[in-house]
C-alpha positions in Angstrom: 47.3 -6.5 -16.5 50.1 -5.1 -14.4 50.6 -6.3 -10.8 49.5 -3.3 -8.8 50.7 -4.9 -5.6 54.2 -5.5 -6.8 56.3 -8.6 -6.2 55.8 -12.0 -7.6 52.6 -12.9 -6.0 54.0 -16.0 -4.4 51.3 -16.2 -1.7 48.5 -18.1 -3.1 45.1 -19.3 -1.8 45.6 -22.6 -0.1 43.5 -25.0 2.0 44.2 -24.5 5.7 42.6 -25.5 9.0 40.1 -23.1 10.5 41.9 -20.4 12.5 42.1 -20.9 16.3 39.6 -19.0 18.5 40.9 -15.6 19.5 43.0 -14.9 16.4 43.3 -11.2 15.4 42.6 -10.0 12.0 45.7 -9.9 9.8 47.0 -6.5 8.8 47.6 -5.5 5.2 51.2 -5.4 4.0 52.7 -2.1 2.8 52.3 -2.9 -0.8 48.7 -3.8 -0.2 48.2 -0.5 1.8 49.9 1.4 -1.1 47.6 -0.3 -3.7 44.5 0.5 -1.6 45.3 4.2 -1.4 46.2 4.3 -5.1 42.8 3.0 -6.0 40.9 5.3 -3.7 42.7 8.4 -4.7 40.1 9.2 -7.3 38.0 12.4 -7.3 37.5 13.6 -3.8 36.2 16.7 -2.3 39.0 19.0 -1.0 37.1 19.0 2.3 34.6 16.1 2.5 31.5 17.6 4.3 30.6 14.7 6.5 33.8 12.7 7.0 37.4 12.3 5.9 36.9 8.9 4.1 36.2 9.6 0.4 35.1 7.4 -2.3 36.1 3.8 -3.0 35.0 4.0 -6.7 38.1 3.1 -8.7 38.9 4.7 -12.1 39.3 1.2 -13.6 37.2 -1.7 -12.2 39.7 -4.2 -13.5 42.4 -2.9 -11.1 40.0 -3.1 -8.1 39.2 -6.8 -9.0 42.9 -7.6 -9.2 43.4 -6.0 -5.8 40.6 -7.8 -4.2 41.5 -11.1 -5.6 45.2 -10.9 -4.7 44.7 -9.5 -1.2 42.0 -12.2 -0.5 44.4 -15.0 -1.8 47.3 -13.6 0.2 45.3 -13.7 3.5 43.4 -17.0 2.8 40.1 -15.1 2.2 40.2 -13.3 5.6 39.4 -9.7 6.1 42.3 -7.4 6.5 43.0 -4.5 8.8 43.9 -1.5 6.7 44.6 2.2 7.5 42.3 4.6 5.8 41.8 8.5 5.9 39.0 7.8 8.4 41.1 5.7 10.7 42.0 2.0 10.8 39.2 -0.3 9.4 38.8 -4.0 8.7 38.0 -4.5 5.0 36.0 -7.4 3.8 37.5 -8.8 0.5 34.7 -11.0 -0.8 30.8 -10.7 -1.1 30.1 -13.6 1.3 32.5 -12.4 4.0 31.0 -8.9 3.7 27.5 -10.3 4.2 28.5 -12.5 7.1 30.4 -9.8 8.9 27.6 -7.3 8.5 25.1 -9.9 9.8 27.4 -10.7 12.8 27.7 -6.9 13.6 24.0 -6.3 13.4 22.9 -9.5 15.3 25.3 -8.6 18.2 23.8 -5.2 18.5 20.8 -4.3 16.2 21.4 -0.6 16.9 25.0 -0.7 15.6 26.0 2.3 13.5 25.8 2.0 9.6 27.3 4.7 7.6 27.1 4.7 3.9 29.4 7.0 1.8 29.0 8.2 -1.7 31.8 8.6 -4.2 32.3 12.2 -3.3 32.7 11.5 0.4 29.2 12.4 1.6 28.1 10.3 4.4 24.6 9.2 5.4 23.6 7.0 8.4 21.3 4.1 7.5 18.4 2.9 9.8 16.5 -0.3 9.1 12.8 -0.6 9.0 10.9 -3.2 11.0 9.8 -6.2 9.0 6.2 -5.2 9.6 6.5 -2.5 7.1 6.4 -5.1 4.3 2.6 -4.7 4.1 3.0 -1.9 1.6 2.2 -4.6 -1.0 -1.5 -3.8 -0.4 -0.8 -0.6 -2.3 0.6 -2.4 -5.3 -2.3 -1.4 -7.6 -2.0 2.2 -6.5 1.6 2.3 -7.2 1.2 0.9 -10.7 -1.6 3.4 -11.4 0.4 6.5 -10.2 3.6 5.4 -11.9 2.0 5.0 -15.3 0.2 8.3 -14.9 3.3 10.0 -14.0 5.2 8.6 -17.1 2.4 10.0 -19.3 2.6 13.4 -17.5 6.4 13.5 -17.9 6.2 12.8 -21.7 3.6 15.6 -21.9 6.4 18.0 -20.9 8.5 17.2 -24.0 9.7 20.0 -26.2 9.7 19.9 -30.1 13.0 18.0 -30.1 11.6 15.3 -27.8 13.6 16.4 -24.6 12.2 17.2 -21.2 13.8 19.9 -19.2 15.7 18.5 -16.1 13.6 20.9 -13.8 10.4 19.1 -15.0 12.0 15.6 -14.5 12.8 16.5 -10.9 9.5 18.1 -10.2 7.4 15.3 -11.7 9.5 12.6 -10.1 9.2 14.2 -6.6 5.5 14.6 -7.0 5.2 10.9 -7.9 7.1 9.8 -4.8 5.0 11.9 -2.4 1.7 10.9 -4.2 2.6 7.3 -3.9 3.5 7.3 -0.2 1.1 10.0 1.2 -1.4 11.0 -1.4 -2.5 13.8 -3.7 -2.3 16.5 -1.1 1.3 15.6 -0.2 2.3 15.7 -3.9 1.7 19.5 -4.0 3.0 20.2 -0.4 5.9 22.5 -1.0 7.0 22.4 2.7 7.1 18.6 2.6 9.3 18.8 -0.5 11.6 21.2 1.3 11.9 19.0 4.4 12.8 15.9 2.3 15.6 17.9 0.5 16.8 19.3 3.7 17.1 15.8 5.2 19.1 14.6 2.1 21.5 17.5 2.5 21.7 17.7 6.2 25.2 17.6 7.8 25.8 15.2 10.7 25.4 18.0 13.3 21.9 18.7 12.2 20.8 15.2 10.9 18.5 14.4 13.9 16.9 17.8 13.8 16.2 17.4 10.0 14.6 13.9 10.7 12.4 15.2 13.5 11.2 18.0 11.3 10.2 15.6 8.5 8.4 13.3 11.0 6.3 16.3 12.3 5.5 17.2 8.7 4.2 13.6 8.0 2.2 13.1 11.1 -0.9 14.9 9.8 -1.0 12.7 6.7 -1.1 9.7 8.9 -4.1 10.8 11.0 -6.4 10.2 8.2 -4.2 8.4 5.4 -5.5 8.5 1.9 -6.9 5.2 0.9 -4.7 3.0 -1.3 -1.5 4.8 -0.5 1.6 3.2 1.1 1.0 5.2 4.2 -2.5 3.7 4.6 -1.0 0.2 4.2 1.7 0.8 6.8 -0.4 2.6 9.3 -2.9 -0.4 9.3 -0.3 -2.6 11.1 1.7 -0.3 13.3 1.0 2.4 15.9 1.3 6.0 14.7 4.9 6.8 15.9 6.4 3.6 14.4 4.2 4.0 11.2 5.5 7.6 10.9 9.1 6.5 11.1 8.6 3.7 8.5 6.6 6.0 6.2 9.4 8.7 6.4 12.0 6.1 5.6 10.2 4.8 2.6 9.4 8.3 1.3 13.2 9.5 1.6 14.3 6.2 0.1 12.0 6.5 -3.0 12.9 10.2 -3.5 16.6 9.4 -3.4 16.2 6.6 -5.9 15.4 9.0 -8.9 19.0 9.1 -9.8 19.0 5.3 -10.1 16.0 5.6 -12.3 17.9 7.9 -14.7 20.7 5.5 -14.9 18.3 2.6 -15.6 16.8 4.7 -18.4 20.1 5.2 -19.9 20.7 1.4 -20.0 17.3 1.0 -21.6 18.1 3.6 -24.3 21.4 1.9 -25.1 20.3 -1.8 -25.2 16.5 -1.8 -24.8 15.4 -5.0 -23.0 13.4 -5.6 -19.8 12.8 -2.6 -17.5 13.1 -4.8 -14.4 16.5 -5.9 -15.5 17.7 -2.4 -16.2 16.6 -1.3 -12.7 18.4 -4.2 -11.1 21.6 -3.8 -13.1 21.7 0.0 -12.6 22.1 -0.7 -8.8 24.7 -3.4 -9.4 26.8 -1.2 -11.8 26.4 2.1 -10.0 25.3 1.5 -6.4 24.1 4.5 -4.5 26.9 4.1 -2.0 30.6 3.4 -3.0 31.1 1.7 0.5 29.4 1.1 3.8 31.0 1.1 7.2 29.5 -1.0 10.0 30.7 -0.1 13.4 30.3 -2.9 16.0 28.2 -1.9 19.0 29.3 -5.1 20.9 32.2 -7.5 20.6 31.7 -10.7 18.4 33.5 -13.6 16.9 33.5 -14.6 13.3 35.3 -17.6 11.9 37.7 -17.7 14.9 38.6 -14.0 14.6 37.7 -11.6 17.5 36.3 -8.2 16.8 36.2 -5.7 19.6 33.4 -3.2 20.4 33.9 -0.1 18.1 35.6 -1.9 15.3 34.8 -0.5 11.8 34.0 -3.0 9.1 34.6 -1.6 5.6 32.5 -3.1 2.8 33.7 -1.7 -0.6 30.2 -2.2 -2.2 31.1 -0.7 -5.6 34.0 -3.0 -5.9 32.3 -6.2 -4.7 29.4 -5.7 -7.0 31.7 -5.9 -9.9 33.7 -8.9 -8.7 34.3 -11.4 -11.3 34.5 -14.2 -8.8 30.7 -13.8 -8.2 29.3 -12.0 -11.3 30.0 -13.1 -14.8 31.1 -10.4 -17.2 30.7 -7.7 -14.3 31.3 -4.8 -16.6 28.7 -5.6 -19.2 25.0 -5.0 -19.1 23.4 -8.5 -19.1 19.5 -8.2 -18.8 19.3 -12.0 -18.4 22.2 -12.6 -16.0 21.6 -15.6 -13.6 23.3 -13.9 -10.7 21.0 -10.9 -10.4 19.4 -12.4 -7.3 22.8 -12.4 -5.6 23.4 -8.8 -6.4 20.0 -7.9 -5.0 20.5 -9.8 -1.8 23.9 -8.1 -1.1 23.2 -6.2 2.2 25.6 -3.3 1.5 23.6 -2.5 -1.7 20.3 -2.1 0.0 18.9 1.1 1.0 19.1 0.1 4.7 22.2 -1.9 4.6 20.5 -4.3 7.1 20.1 -8.0 7.5 16.5 -8.2 6.7 14.9 -7.3 3.4 14.0 -3.6 3.7 10.4 -2.9 2.5 11.6 0.3 0.9 14.0 -1.6 -1.2 11.4 -3.7 -2.8 9.0 -0.8 -3.2 11.7 1.3 -4.9 12.5 -1.5 -7.4 8.9 -2.0 -8.3 8.1 1.6 -8.6 11.0 2.3 -11.0 10.3 -0.8 -13.0 6.5 0.2 -13.6 7.5 3.8 -14.3 10.2 2.9 -17.0 7.9 0.2 -18.5 5.2 2.9 -19.0 7.7 5.3 -20.5 9.1 2.8 -22.9 5.6 1.7 -23.9 4.6 5.3 -24.9 8.0 6.4 -26.4 11.5 5.3 -27.5 14.3 6.7 -25.2 17.2 7.9 -27.2 20.5 8.5 -25.3 22.3 11.8 -26.1 24.9 11.7 -23.4 27.2 10.2 -22.1 28.8 9.1 -25.4 31.1 6.4 -23.8 28.2 4.3 -22.6 27.7 0.9 -24.1 26.1 -2.3 -23.0 29.4 -4.3 -23.5 31.5 -2.1 -21.2 30.0 0.2 -18.7 31.9 3.0 -16.9 32.7 2.7 -13.3 30.7 5.8 -12.6 27.8 7.2 -14.4 26.7 10.7 -13.3 23.0 10.8 -13.4 23.1 14.6 -13.8 25.0 14.2 -17.0 22.6 11.9 -18.7 20.5 13.4 -21.5 17.6 11.5 -23.2 15.3 12.3 -25.9 11.8 10.6 -26.0 10.7 9.9 -29.5 7.0 8.8 -30.3 6.7 5.3 -31.2 4.1 5.9 -33.9 6.3 8.3 -35.8 9.5 6.2 -36.0 8.2 4.1 -38.9 9.4 7.0 -41.3 12.8 6.3 -42.7 15.6 8.3 -40.9 17.6 10.4 -43.2 20.6 11.0 -40.8 21.8 10.3 -37.4 24.1 13.3 -36.8 24.2 17.0 -37.5 27.3 19.1 -37.3 26.6 22.6 -36.3 28.7 25.6 -37.3 30.1 25.9 -33.8 31.7 22.4 -34.1 29.5 20.7 -31.6 27.8 17.5 -32.4 24.3 16.6 -31.3 22.4 13.4 -32.0 19.2 13.9 -34.0 16.6 11.6 -35.0 14.7 13.0 -37.9 11.0 12.2 -37.5 10.3 12.4 -41.2 12.0 14.6 -43.9 9.4 17.3 -43.7 9.7 21.0 -44.4 8.5 21.9 -40.9 11.1 19.5 -39.4 13.9 21.2 -41.2 12.6 24.5 -40.1 12.8 23.3 -36.5 16.4 22.2 -37.0 17.2 25.6 -38.5 15.8 27.4 -35.5 17.9 25.2 -33.2 21.0 25.9 -35.2 20.3 29.7 -34.9 20.1 29.4 -31.1 23.5 27.6 -31.1 25.2 30.3 -33.3 23.9 33.1 -31.0 25.2 31.2 -27.9 28.6 30.8 -29.6 28.6 34.5 -30.5 27.9 35.4 -26.9 30.8 33.0 -25.8 33.2 34.6 -28.1 32.3 38.1 -27.0 32.6 37.0 -23.2 36.1 35.6 -24.0 37.2 38.7 -25.7 36.0 40.8 -22.8 37.6 38.7 -20.2 40.4 39.6 -17.8 42.8 37.1 -19.3 42.9 39.0 -22.6 43.0 42.6 -21.1 46.6 43.4 -22.0 47.6 45.3 -25.2 49.5 42.3 -26.5 46.2 40.5 -26.9 44.7 43.3 -29.0 44.8 41.3 -32.3 43.3 38.2 -30.6 40.4 40.3 -29.2 39.7 41.8 -32.6 39.6 38.5 -34.3 37.2 37.2 -31.6 34.9 40.1 -32.1 34.9 39.6 -35.8 34.1 35.9 -35.5 31.4 36.8 -32.9 29.8 39.2 -35.4 29.9 36.5 -38.1 28.1 34.0 -35.9 25.4 36.6 -35.0 24.9 37.5 -38.8 24.7 33.8 -39.6 22.2 33.2 -36.8 19.9 35.8 -38.3 20.1 34.3 -41.7 19.5 30.7 -40.5 16.6 31.9 -38.3 14.9 33.7 -41.3 15.3 30.5 -43.4 13.9 28.4 -40.5 10.8 30.7 -40.3 10.1 30.2 -44.0 10.4 26.5 -43.7 8.2 26.3 -40.7 5.6 28.5 -42.4 5.9 26.3 -45.6 5.5 23.1 -43.6 2.5 24.4 -41.6 4.4 24.4 -38.3 3.4 27.1 -35.6 
C-alpha cells in the first residue's frame, strides 16, 4: 500500500511519560493535512445545504486506516489539530480517544452542541434523551407484534416477479414506525407524516420551527396514549412536555432508520445469517453519519491537554468503525464477530451521539431485528443490486436507494432452478430466479421482455429527437436510430403475443 503521507515514516509510536498539564493539542503536519484533504475530497455537494464540511467517507477504507494509524503513531496517540473546510478542528484518531473526548465535552456541559454530518454534507443536530425514556421496554410485545404484521403486509404488495415497489416500502415502513410509537390512528395521519419528513429535511434556519410543529402534532396522542405503544410506556414515567420530547425523538429516530434496515436486508440477502447481526453490522459498515462534531460548551482538560470553550472535536465515525486496530477484518461481514459490542457502544455511532445509552438506539435495533426476522421467515430475499456487494469485501458506501431486492416464497424454492441470468435484447442483465419451469412462468418472462423492448424503443426515439443530433451531419445516425427503434417495437409486439399464448396455456391470468 503506498505511503499516502509521504516521507519514510520515521516517527513511530513510542512509550513516553504523560504530557504535562496545560499542553496544547499538536498540529498536523503539512503532509498529514494534505492526506486528510485528499481522503475527504470525495463526492460533495457543490453547495452543501447545512454547512461547508462535507463527507469523511473515503473512496478506499484501506487508505483511511493507513492515515489514522500513521497520524496516531506520529503524535503518540494524541488528537491533532487540523484545518477543515468548516474551520480548524481537533480530530480524534482512535476509537478510545474519540469516546473519551466526547465524554469530557458532554460531562463539562451536557448542552454542548453535537452536529452529525452525512456523506453529502447534510448536517443534523443531535439531542440526547433522558435515561428515564428507557421504560419503552414495556412495549416490547407490541413492537414484536406490529413488526411481524408489517413484514407480512409488505410481502403482500409483491408483484409477479417478487419485487415490491419502493413507494410501498416507504409507505409501509413509515406506517409501522408511527403505529409502534403512537398507535393505529397516527399510522394513517398524513399530517404527522408530513411533519416528520419536514423535520428530516429542515435547514438549520428553520430547524427549531420544524421541531415545535412536530411536538404540537404529537401532543394530542399523548393526552390519551394508546395502550401498549411506546408513547404509553414513556408517558407513564414523565410529565407531558418531557414525554412529548422523548416520544418525538424516538419517532424521528425510528423513521430515519429505514435506510439502515434496507442495508441490513442487503447483507441478509448476500450471506443469510442472523438478522440481529445484520442490523448491527449495517450500522458499523455504513453508519448514518460520516462524522460527528462535538463543540465544547465549557473548557476542560483531557490527558494533560487543555481544550478551550468553543473547540470543535471531529470524530470520523465512518473511518473509526472500520479501524483494524479495533475490529478484525473490518471490511468483511462477520455475523459472529466478537467486537460487535464495541461497535454498538461507540458514542458517535448512536442516534444521539451522547454518553448515555439512548433508548431510541435500543428500540431501533430491536424493531429492525424483529422486522427482518419476520421477512426472512416468510420469504427468501434475493439481492439484485448493487452487484459489487459481497460478504468478504463490503463497499465504503452503500446507497440504500440503489438496493433492489426480490422476495421469493420459501415454499416454492424446492423446484430446481433452470437458470440464474437472462439476457434481454436490450443488452441489460437482470437476475431471475425461476420458480419452476412452467408455461405460465415463461409467459411472465416474455411479458417482462416486451416491456423492456418497448422502453428501449422509446429511448432510441428520444435520442434521435434530441438536440445533440439536430444537425444535418447526423442525418444518417438519426435514421439508423429510428430504424432500430421500429425493430424493437415490432419485436415487443411479437414477444408480447407469444407471452399471452404461454400465459393462457399455463392458466395464468
